N, C-alpha and C positions, 0 to 999 in steps of 0.2 A: 487534396480535396476529398471531402467525405463522400463515400458511396451513397447512391440514392436510397438504397435499402436501409442504411443506417440513419439517414435523415428522416425517413418515414417512421422508423422504429422510435426514434427520440421524440418525434412529434406525437405519435400515437400514444405513447406512455407518459407524455408530458414531463420528460426528463429535461430539467433546466440547468443542471450543473454541467461543468466542462467535461467533455468526453474526449479522451486521447485515442489516436489510432497508432498502434504499434508498428514498427518497421518490420518488414518481412525478414525471415531468417535467411542467413547465408546457406545454412545446411539444416536439414531436419524440418519438422513441421511447426515447431513452436516459434513464435515471433521473438525478436531480440530481447525486448524488455522482460517479457514473460520468462524467458530462459534465465536471464541475469538475476532476477529476483526469486526464482524458484516457484513461480506462480503455477497453480494447477488448472486455472480456468477463470471464468468470470461469473459473478463479480469478484474482484480481489481488491482489498484495501491495504495500503501500506502507510505507516506513519513514520516520517523521518524527522528527527529532532533538529533543533536550530544549529547543531554542529555537523549535521549531515549523516548522523548515525541512524540506521534502520532500527526502529524501536518496537514496531508491531507489524504483524503480517497476518491478515485474516482472509480466508477463502469462504465465500458465501455471504449471505446477508448478515449484517451486524447492526444491532439496534442503534438508533440515533443517540440514545442515552449512554450506551457503552462507548461509542466513538467520542461523544462529547466529554465523557469522564476521562478517557485516555488523553485527549488533546489538552484538557485542563491540567492534568497531572504533568504533562510535558511542559506546559507553559509555566506552571508554578515552579517546577524543577529548574527551568532556565532562569527564572527570576530570582530564586533564592540561592542557587548554587551555580552561577554561570561558568565558573572555571574549575569546579571540583567534582564533576560527574564521574562516578565510578562505573565503567562499562564492564560488568562482570560476565559470567558465562552465558547469561540469557540475553545479552545485548551485543549487537554486532559493531565492529569497527567499520569506518567508512571504507567502501570498496570490498568488504568481505563477502564471502558467498552466503547464500541463504541458510545454510546448515548451522551457522553460528548465531543467527538472529532469533529473537523471541518469536515463536510462531504459535498462532492459535487458529485452529481450523474449525472454530465454532460455526455451526450452521443453525441459526436461530430463525424460527418461522414466526 
């Protein structure tokens, strides 16, 4: 169940999109998912393609236009080459650590 403070925050800032609550860490301070994806804080946005590959990792605000363009590129890629995607050095394999994924720490205001 969501903490009352989070419910109040979401209401106050009129956040209508889904918000997940990460599982507490077994050790250390960082929650499980944040640790697994190498997240630095919030907000963090990750894009995972239709095959389960982590394709983008952004820390901080990302413009709607940029996110939309990245999603469209992934959709077109999946439509035009569903079985021949080359996961090169800037793209992570499923289950790989965050060091191998494409990372962008753009903070746009």
